[in-house]
Structure formats: C-alpha cells, structure tokens
VEXDRENZA-380878 format. One line per 8 residues: number of its first residue (from 1); their letters; for each residue x, y negated, z of C-alpha. Coordinates in Angstrom, 2 decimals. Layout:
BEGIN
NUM> A> X Y Z  ... .
This chain:
BEGIN
1> XXXXXXXX> 93.08 8.59 129.04  90.17 8.08 131.40  90.51 6.35 134.73  91.15 8.74 137.61  87.95 10.04 139.10  85.73 9.48 136.05  83.02 12.14 136.04  80.00 12.82 133.83 .
9> XXXXXXXX> 77.24 10.28 134.29  74.61 10.58 136.98  72.89 7.45 135.64  69.37 8.07 134.42  67.42 5.27 132.76  64.23 4.17 134.46  61.00 5.11 132.69  60.30 2.92 129.64 .
17> XXXXXXXX> 63.74 1.27 129.67  64.83 -1.85 127.83  67.85 -1.30 125.56  70.03 -4.05 124.11  72.11 -3.13 121.06  75.34 -5.11 120.60  77.42 -5.05 117.42  80.57 -4.94 119.51 .
25> XXXXXXXX> 83.15 -6.08 116.97  81.22 -9.11 115.71  80.13 -9.97 119.26  83.74 -10.09 120.43  84.75 -12.07 117.34  82.05 -14.67 118.02  83.03 -14.86 121.69  86.70 -15.24 120.71 .
33> XXXXXXXX> 85.84 -18.07 118.34  83.71 -19.81 120.97  86.30 -19.48 123.74  89.33 -20.17 121.56  91.22 -16.99 122.47  91.20 -13.29 121.68  88.47 -11.53 123.66  88.49 -7.79 124.02 .
41> XXXXXXXX> 85.83 -5.79 125.81  87.33 -6.06 129.29  87.71 -9.86 128.84  83.95 -10.41 128.47  82.99 -12.76 131.32  81.04 -11.22 134.17  78.44 -13.93 133.65  77.62 -12.39 130.25 .
49> XXXXXXXX> 76.80 -9.02 131.82  74.85 -10.87 134.52  72.71 -12.63 131.93  71.91 -9.37 130.12  70.81 -7.80 133.41  68.79 -10.87 134.38  66.88 -10.73 131.10  65.53 -7.37 132.22 .
57> XXXXXXXX> 67.65 -4.92 130.24  68.42 -1.49 131.60  70.84 -0.18 128.96  73.56 -1.78 126.84  74.43 0.04 123.63  77.90 -1.03 122.52  77.64 -0.11 118.87  80.89 0.53 117.02 .
65> XXXXXXXX> 83.60 0.91 119.67  85.40 3.86 118.02  88.56 3.68 115.92  87.82 2.29 112.47  89.10 3.84 109.26  91.61 1.99 107.04  90.36 4.08 104.12  86.77 2.99 104.79 .
73> XXXXXXXX> 87.87 -0.64 104.84  89.73 -0.21 101.54  86.69 1.38 99.89  84.38 -1.33 101.24  86.65 -4.15 100.10  87.07 -2.72 96.61  83.37 -2.11 96.02  82.02 -5.06 93.96 .
81> XXXXXXXX> 78.51 -4.19 95.07  79.28 -5.58 98.53  80.10 -9.11 97.42  76.50 -10.38 97.24  75.58 -9.32 100.78  78.88 -10.68 102.11  78.20 -14.00 100.37  74.78 -14.24 102.01 .
89> XXXXXXXX> 76.06 -13.44 105.49  79.32 -15.44 105.40  79.72 -17.85 102.49  83.38 -18.23 101.62  84.35 -14.94 103.24  87.89 -13.68 102.85  89.30 -10.14 102.66  90.42 -10.50 106.28 .
97> XXXXXXXX> 86.75 -10.78 107.25  86.05 -7.26 105.98  86.29 -4.37 108.44  85.61 -0.65 108.21  82.19 0.81 108.87  81.62 1.81 112.51  80.06 5.00 111.12  83.26 6.07 109.39 .
105> XXXXXXXX> 84.85 7.19 112.66  88.57 7.84 112.33  88.86 9.10 115.93  86.73 9.07 119.06  88.99 6.68 120.91  88.28 2.96 121.38  89.50 0.87 118.47  92.48 -1.31 119.34 .
113> XXXXXXXX> 90.39 -4.42 118.56  87.87 -3.33 121.20  90.09 -2.05 124.01  91.18 1.19 125.66  89.57 4.06 127.54  90.47 2.35 130.80  88.94 -0.97 129.77  85.82 0.81 128.54 .
121> XXXXXXXX> 85.52 2.55 131.92  85.93 -0.74 133.75  83.12 -2.27 131.71  80.94 0.73 132.43  81.56 0.22 136.14  80.58 -3.44 135.80  77.36 -2.44 134.08  76.56 0.15 136.76 .
129> XXXXXXXX> 77.07 -2.49 139.44  74.29 -4.47 137.75  71.96 -1.50 137.35  72.77 -1.12 133.65  73.65 2.05 131.75  76.15 2.24 128.89  75.34 3.85 125.54  77.89 4.55 122.79 .
137> XXXXXXXX> 77.72 6.13 119.33  78.00 9.76 118.33  78.25 10.35 114.57  77.82 14.09 114.41  77.15 14.50 110.70  80.43 13.22 109.24  83.82 11.66 109.84  85.99 9.11 108.09 .
145> XXXXXXXX> 88.02 10.35 105.12  91.22 9.72 107.07  90.13 11.50 110.23  92.94 13.92 111.32  90.64 16.90 110.79  90.60 16.26 107.04  94.17 17.55 106.67  94.56 19.58 109.86 .
153> XXXXXXXX> 91.20 21.37 109.76  89.70 21.00 106.31  87.70 24.16 107.06  85.48 22.02 109.33  84.01 20.34 106.24  81.73 21.30 103.37  84.00 22.08 100.44  83.65 22.54 96.70 .
161> XXXXXXXX> 85.68 24.12 93.95  87.85 22.11 91.59  85.36 22.53 88.76  82.65 20.99 90.97  84.86 17.99 91.57  85.76 17.64 87.91  82.12 17.75 86.83  80.97 15.20 89.45 .
169> XXXXXXXX> 83.94 13.41 91.06  81.79 10.78 92.80  80.45 13.50 95.13  83.77 14.78 96.47  87.00 13.66 98.09  90.16 15.38 96.81  92.85 15.77 99.44  96.16 17.58 99.72 .
177> XXXXXXXX> 96.37 19.68 102.88  99.08 22.02 104.24  96.97 24.84 102.80  96.81 23.25 99.36  94.37 20.95 97.53  90.85 20.71 98.92  87.70 19.09 97.50  85.61 17.89 100.42 .
185> XXXXXXXX> 82.01 16.84 99.98  81.14 13.26 100.71  78.41 13.01 103.32  74.94 12.10 102.15  71.29 11.73 102.98  69.44 14.23 100.73  67.42 11.39 99.18  70.31 9.07 98.31 .
193> XXXXXXXX> 73.75 9.14 96.65  76.72 10.03 98.85  78.26 7.58 101.26  81.61 6.76 99.70  83.71 6.56 102.86  82.73 9.62 104.92  83.26 13.38 104.69  80.50 15.92 105.33 .
201> XXXXXXXX> 81.07 18.21 108.31  80.01 21.84 108.02  77.60 22.34 110.91  77.63 26.09 110.36  81.38 26.45 110.97  81.87 27.80 114.53  85.26 26.20 115.20  84.13 22.89 113.69 .
209> XXXXXXXX> 81.02 22.90 115.86  83.10 23.68 118.95  85.43 20.77 118.11  82.47 18.40 117.83  81.12 19.52 121.18  84.53 18.89 122.73  84.43 15.35 121.34  80.95 14.86 122.75 .
217> XXXXXXXX> 82.05 16.00 126.21  84.88 13.47 126.08  82.49 10.68 125.11  80.10 11.75 127.87  82.80 11.18 130.50  82.89 7.49 129.57  79.23 6.55 129.11  75.67 7.35 130.14 .
225> XXXXXXXX> 74.06 7.97 126.78  74.72 8.16 123.06  72.82 6.99 120.03  73.13 9.88 117.59  73.47 8.72 114.01  71.11 10.42 111.51  70.42 13.13 114.07  68.02 15.12 111.88 .
233> XXXXXXXX> 70.78 15.88 109.35  72.29 18.33 111.84  69.13 20.44 112.08  69.82 23.91 110.67  67.12 23.92 108.01  67.78 20.36 106.82  71.51 20.97 106.61  71.04 24.30 104.85 .
241> XXXXXXXX> 68.58 22.89 102.32  70.81 19.93 101.57  74.02 21.90 101.04  72.79 25.31 99.89  74.66 25.08 96.59  78.00 24.86 98.43  77.20 26.93 101.53  76.09 29.97 99.56 .
249> XXXXXXXX> 74.81 32.69 101.86  76.43 31.33 105.02  73.90 32.05 107.79  72.95 29.26 110.18  73.94 29.59 113.84  71.30 31.10 116.09  71.39 27.97 118.25  70.63 24.48 116.93 .
257> XXXXXXXX> 73.53 22.04 117.29  71.56 19.71 119.54  70.65 22.49 121.94  74.35 23.24 122.28  75.07 19.51 122.66  72.60 19.18 125.51  74.21 22.15 127.24  77.68 20.70 126.71 .
265> XXXXXXXX> 76.75 17.32 128.21  73.58 17.89 130.28  73.69 14.51 132.05  74.03 12.51 128.83  70.94 10.63 127.66  70.37 11.27 123.95  68.81 8.72 121.58  68.18 9.96 118.04 .
273> XXXXXXXX> 68.17 7.93 114.89  65.62 10.19 113.21  63.20 10.11 110.30  60.98 12.41 108.19  58.76 13.49 111.08  61.60 15.31 112.86  61.25 13.40 116.11  59.18 15.99 117.98 .
281> XXXXXXXX> 61.59 18.78 117.04  64.46 16.72 118.41  62.58 16.05 121.64  62.09 19.79 122.02  65.82 20.34 121.50  66.75 17.98 124.31  66.58 14.41 123.01  65.29 11.87 125.50 .
289> XXXXXXXX> 64.38 9.23 122.92  64.06 8.87 119.15  63.49 5.97 116.79  59.82 5.30 116.08  60.16 4.31 112.43  56.56 5.35 111.74  55.30 2.71 114.16  57.69 0.12 112.75 .
297> XXXXXXXX> 56.32 0.75 109.25  52.68 0.59 110.37  53.20 -2.69 112.24  55.20 -4.11 109.33  52.29 -3.29 107.03  49.78 -4.88 109.46  47.84 -1.61 109.51  46.02 -1.41 112.88 .
305> XXXXXXXX> 44.36 1.91 112.11  47.67 3.52 111.28  49.15 2.16 114.51  46.20 3.52 116.49  46.39 6.91 114.82  50.11 7.18 115.49  49.68 6.35 119.17  46.84 8.86 119.53 .
313> XXXXXXXX> 48.28 11.71 117.47  51.59 12.01 119.29  50.42 10.92 122.73  52.43 13.57 124.66  55.62 12.01 123.28  54.82 8.31 123.69  57.31 7.94 126.55  60.10 9.24 124.30 .
321> XXXXXXXX> 59.85 6.90 121.33  62.14 3.89 120.88  60.11 0.90 119.67  61.83 -1.91 117.79  61.29 -4.87 115.50  64.84 -4.67 114.24  68.15 -2.87 114.59  71.36 -2.97 112.59 .
329> XXXXXXXX> 69.87 -0.77 109.84  66.74 -2.87 109.32  66.29 -6.40 107.93  66.37 -9.19 110.47  63.10 -9.63 112.29  62.04 -12.99 110.76  62.17 -11.47 107.27  59.69 -8.72 108.15 .
337> XXXXXXXX> 57.79 -10.10 111.13  57.71 -13.89 110.66  56.88 -16.25 113.48  53.23 -16.62 112.47  52.66 -12.98 113.45  55.34 -12.60 116.11  53.08 -13.04 119.15  51.12 -9.87 118.37 .
345> XXXXXXXX> 54.02 -7.82 117.03  56.49 -8.66 119.80  53.87 -8.20 122.52  52.94 -4.78 121.13  56.50 -3.50 120.79  57.48 -4.92 124.16  54.63 -3.38 126.15  54.10 0.08 124.66 .
353> XXXXXXXX> 55.48 3.10 126.54  58.87 4.47 125.62  62.17 2.69 125.11  61.86 -1.02 124.24  64.74 -1.67 121.86  66.19 -5.11 121.07  69.10 -6.01 118.80  71.80 -8.64 119.26 .
361> XXXXXXXX> 70.53 -11.95 117.83  66.88 -10.87 117.83  66.09 -12.84 120.98  67.49 -15.98 119.35  65.56 -15.48 116.11  68.65 -14.98 113.95  67.93 -14.75 110.23  71.34 -13.80 108.81 .
369> XXXXXXXX> 71.71 -10.05 108.51  75.32 -9.16 109.15  76.64 -6.18 107.17  78.30 -3.76 109.60  81.48 -4.05 107.53  81.80 -7.80 108.07  83.38 -9.08 111.25  81.48 -12.30 111.79 .
377> XXXXXXXX> 78.29 -13.99 110.55  77.91 -17.64 109.67  76.68 -19.96 112.41  72.96 -20.53 112.66  70.72 -22.29 115.18  68.54 -20.64 117.79  64.84 -20.46 116.96  63.20 -22.03 120.05 .
385> XXXXXXXX> 59.79 -20.42 119.44  61.16 -16.89 119.12  63.59 -17.37 121.98  60.90 -18.59 124.37  58.47 -15.82 123.40  60.97 -12.98 123.77  62.19 -14.31 127.09  58.62 -14.52 128.36 .
393> XXXXXXXX> 57.83 -10.95 127.28  61.04 -9.63 128.83  60.32 -11.49 132.06  56.80 -10.07 132.25  57.86 -6.53 131.41  60.48 -6.52 134.17  57.55 -5.87 136.47  57.48 -2.41 137.98 .
401> XXXXXXXX> 54.08 -1.54 136.57  55.57 -1.48 133.05  58.09 1.14 134.17  56.41 3.12 136.93  52.77 2.69 135.94  50.54 4.82 133.72  49.74 3.70 130.19  46.23 4.28 128.83 .
409> XXXXXXXX> 44.72 3.24 125.48  41.29 1.65 125.83  38.18 1.86 123.70  37.13 -1.26 121.78  33.54 -1.42 120.52  32.20 -3.78 117.84  30.70 -7.04 119.04  28.91 -9.20 116.49 .
417> XXXXXXXX> 30.91 -8.06 113.45  33.07 -5.18 112.26  36.48 -6.68 113.14  37.06 -4.70 116.35  39.16 -2.15 114.46  41.90 -4.78 114.16  42.27 -4.93 117.93  44.54 -2.63 119.87 .
425> XXXXXXXX> 43.92 -2.70 123.62  45.57 -0.70 126.38  46.36 -0.93 130.07  49.15 -0.23 132.51  48.06 0.80 136.00  50.14 1.52 139.05  48.25 2.78 142.06  49.11 1.55 145.51 .
433> XXXXXXXX> 51.73 3.72 147.20  52.47 3.07 150.88  56.11 3.99 150.28  56.48 1.18 147.74  54.37 -1.48 149.42  57.40 -3.71 149.78  57.64 -3.81 145.99  53.92 -3.76 145.22 .
441> XXXXXXXX> 52.90 -6.19 147.97  50.42 -3.56 149.07  48.29 -3.96 145.93  47.52 -1.96 142.85  49.12 -3.36 139.70  46.96 -3.60 136.62  47.81 -5.08 133.24  45.58 -5.20 130.16 .
449> XXXXXXXX> 47.15 -5.95 126.79  45.12 -6.86 123.69  46.69 -7.57 120.31  45.16 -8.51 116.96  47.32 -6.81 114.36  45.59 -8.39 111.39  45.60 -11.66 109.48  41.95 -12.35 110.35 .
457> XXXXXXXX> 40.14 -13.20 113.59  39.02 -10.11 115.48  36.63 -9.50 118.35  35.18 -6.64 120.31  34.18 -5.28 123.72  36.73 -3.36 125.75  35.19 -0.44 127.64  36.48 1.50 130.62 .
465> XXXXXXXX> 35.21 4.76 132.14  32.40 4.47 134.72  33.34 3.49 138.27  36.52 1.75 137.16  35.53 -1.61 138.68  34.73 -1.28 142.36  34.92 -4.97 143.29  32.25 -7.54 142.39 .
473> XXXXXXXX> 34.72 -10.12 141.07  37.96 -10.01 139.11  40.59 -12.52 138.05  42.28 -12.08 134.68  45.40 -14.18 134.35  46.79 -14.22 130.81  50.53 -14.24 131.53  51.33 -14.73 127.85 .
481> XXXXXXXX> 49.18 -17.83 127.35  49.03 -18.96 130.99  45.24 -19.10 131.18  42.99 -17.73 133.96  39.55 -16.15 133.47  36.99 -14.97 136.04  34.81 -11.96 135.32  32.34 -9.93 137.33 .
489> XXXXXXXX> 32.85 -6.25 137.95  29.37 -5.49 136.60  30.07 -7.30 133.34  33.42 -5.53 132.91  31.61 -2.22 133.42  28.81 -2.98 130.97  28.87 -4.41 128.34  32.67 -4.64 128.86 .
497> XXXXXXXX> 35.37 -7.26 128.48  34.77 -9.48 125.47  37.98 -10.20 123.57  38.33 -12.54 120.63  41.75 -13.19 119.14  42.95 -15.29 116.25  45.18 -13.64 113.62  48.28 -11.98 115.08 .
505> XXXXXXXX> 47.63 -13.26 118.59  47.62 -11.41 121.90  46.52 -11.42 125.52  48.56 -9.99 128.38  46.26 -9.99 131.38  47.18 -9.44 134.99  43.91 -8.10 136.39  43.22 -8.32 140.12 .
513> XXXXXXX> 40.18 -7.98 142.35  38.98 -11.31 143.75  36.98 -11.94 146.90  34.66 -14.35 145.07  34.68 -16.39 141.89  37.38 -19.03 142.04  36.81 -22.52 140.76 .
C-alpha cells in the first residue's frame, strides 16, 4: 500500500532535463557487496542521492523495480544461448547470479529484493527534497507468463487455436485456466522471433485495456514519470498489422491507448522507447519525450550530414527527444564511441536540446555490458579520461542557459577547403530577464558549441544574422578546453568566427561582451 497522503505527481522536469538510468537490482547488489550487508532501496545512503543531484541530474530512472517472474528466470537459466554473454559479463557465474528479466513483469508491485511501496515512496520523497524526479518502468505491451492475469483473465491476451500451437509451438504458451486450455501468443517485435518469457496483451480488448490503465494509475501515484517499453507496439495500426492473423476482424478502439493513458494519469511524464519513425506520432498522443535512435545511429556512423538533416527536419520536436550514447539496450559506450572520438560525441549529446540521458556506469567509462538477467557485473576500473570529461560536461550543462535558453543551429561556411560540412555549430542564448537577475548576474548568457563529427580536421566560418554583435569586443572562453580567445564584433559579423577542429574534437564557448581587448 502507498504511504498515507500520496497523491499524483506535481513534479515537472525542467526543460532539457538530465536523466540518470540505474539498473536497480545490480546497483543494489554492488552496493551490498561494497558495504558488506544487504542493501535495499530505502537503505541507499543519502550521500548517494546527494552525489547524483550534485552531478546535475534532474531525474533518476530506477529501472527494474517491479516483481520479477520465476518463470522468466527459469527460461533464462535454461537457455544455452545466454551462457556466452554471461561468461563475458561475469566469468565464473553461477545459477544464483541469474535473475528474471525486468521486462517480464509478474506484478506491478516492488520486488521483494528492491523493497516495498512504502520504501519506494520514501525514496521518492528523498529525491524530491533534492530537486530530483523519479521515473519507473511501464511495460504496456506484455506481461510475464506467470502474471496472475494469465489464468484469471486469459481473455486479456492474444490467443490462438490448438492447431496454431501444434504447428508452431515456439510462438505460443499453453496454459490451463479455469475456463480450459488456452494458447497464448508470446510477445514479439514484428521484425524478430518472439520473446520466450512474455505473453502478448491484446490492446483491443476493452477490459484488458481498462486493467492496464488501472495499473498505470497505481504506478503514477508512486513516481513522476515512466519509461514506456517498446511504446510504438501499442499503436493501433502497428498492433493490428502485427497480429492480424489472430485478431481476425476485431476493430481497433476509436482512441489510441496512449491517449487514454495520458487522460488516466495526466500529471505523469511519459518517456517512450520508440523506433521506426513513430516518435512524432507518440508526441502527438501525449508523450513528453522519446528515444532519439536516429540521432544515435547517425553519430555512431560519424555522419555529420545525417546528424544535421535530422536536427533540421524535425526541429519542432527537438525539445522532446532523449539523446544518449548508451542505455541498457545498447552496447556500452566505449565499444561504439571510443575515447578517441568521445570529446565530440559526448559534447554533442550533452548539449543538444531535449532530454540528456545517461546510463549507470557510463560516467565511469565501464566496458562490461551487463545482461539485464544477471545480477552483478565483474569489477572493472574507472576510466579517468571518460570520467573527467563527462563530469566536466555535466558541470557546464548545469548552467541555466542550457535549460532555460533558446537553442539555435548556426550556419557554417567553407573557409579554405571543403571540410566545413563536418562541423556542427549551434548556440544557446538566454536573454537578460530582470526577474532572474539574481541567477543571471544581470547578464545575457550565450554559449556557442562547435563539434567536428568526422575523423579528419575540419574548418569553416560560423555566421550569425546581421546585427547580432552590438559590442566592439567579445571574449570567448572555451569551457571544455579552458582556453580564452578575444574577437572583435566586426570580425564575428563578417567574415564570421573561424573554427578549426581536429578529428572528433569540440569547442564549448562562453561568449561575453568585453569592454576592450584583454591581454
């Protein structure tokens, strides 16, 4: 049960928030090992929450707090295909190190290893006291095979006939219910084989949909936002196309599930795991944020033009995308974005508009990717280069201009060669507001970020609209590299700011008007 007085969240994340994803089970296991005693969620030292807030985070996503499925654990443990990834993450692992998937939810109550509703609420209160919001998971597409609904409400699921099961048993889960035998479809992404440990909910079933919305309202009374797993699978057309052979002529509801979800929990911030170009549809249905996998792919491929096109083509939605270099579904950052290109990639992802999304271990440069069905990774050292860089970027982007300012892409013209297309340059500007002078020190705030997203040196001239520079002299302090430059207002106006960057390097300028050139 919830603590007395718990009400739906009034917490709203600041613009362009920083989110920190924690794999809750493994995090508590590591903390327990380090402290020599069992640590549950409410036992996490206050100093840990303090340090997360001090780094500049606005939201903590506690991934995987819900009750785990014994059936999921059994399936995971018996699958020989898991041994190789377990060996890589934890050499010498034992069966006791294997846990169920956090996305095979057996019930929307905190798992006993994590804590209770009351302890979860206490942690939420601690986060609020530090200005942090709490996100949890909502897995709307499927449940664990041993969820109570399987036997009590098998009608909530996509079902097949016995002959379907007999012709393709790997696609269905046979179960005996009070109403007789049922053959429930295993959940799947349309492009991949079924997930072996989860059952596919029927999003067109009115009572099943109502039950899901009731679960969501319960979750919403204990947190400020939810990350919605594979959110696009619940869209009417995607669900209908994927399951047409079993749904028959069942008509879709007039209202999309996510529209109903937003009405059911209007104060809940929604973050979509979404792919296939469905992000804008989800924004229109009420999502506040969605994964920007397209940007991730373009940066991974070191394709500056694709990055530029993406930022220009969906500009009205830039504030709604979640930018990341890794999360629990992607390889660890060093595998994809090695240190020799990290300055540019981390600066870009950390200073674009939208949600800036970091994963547990990313700040330390961890290389071991922990399967979500393993409780604890092997020890590994902190990467001092990555750690120092991420901490610097987080410290810089705490500044109000990166949250309250306006983001604008800037034009870069060729200068001496044709490499300017490899540069991406943009600014953040926050105009002086007398009501916020105490925070702004009575000055406009102006940042200019330039990144070279290629493996070759790049140079160009950055141009602003006429009448941008009203002072004769300007100071550009590169906060990333700790170097100061002096430039005249006339030069910045025409021909523009000359930028030359080595491969995968970046500038992060604080630009201020100066009374006269400083020496």
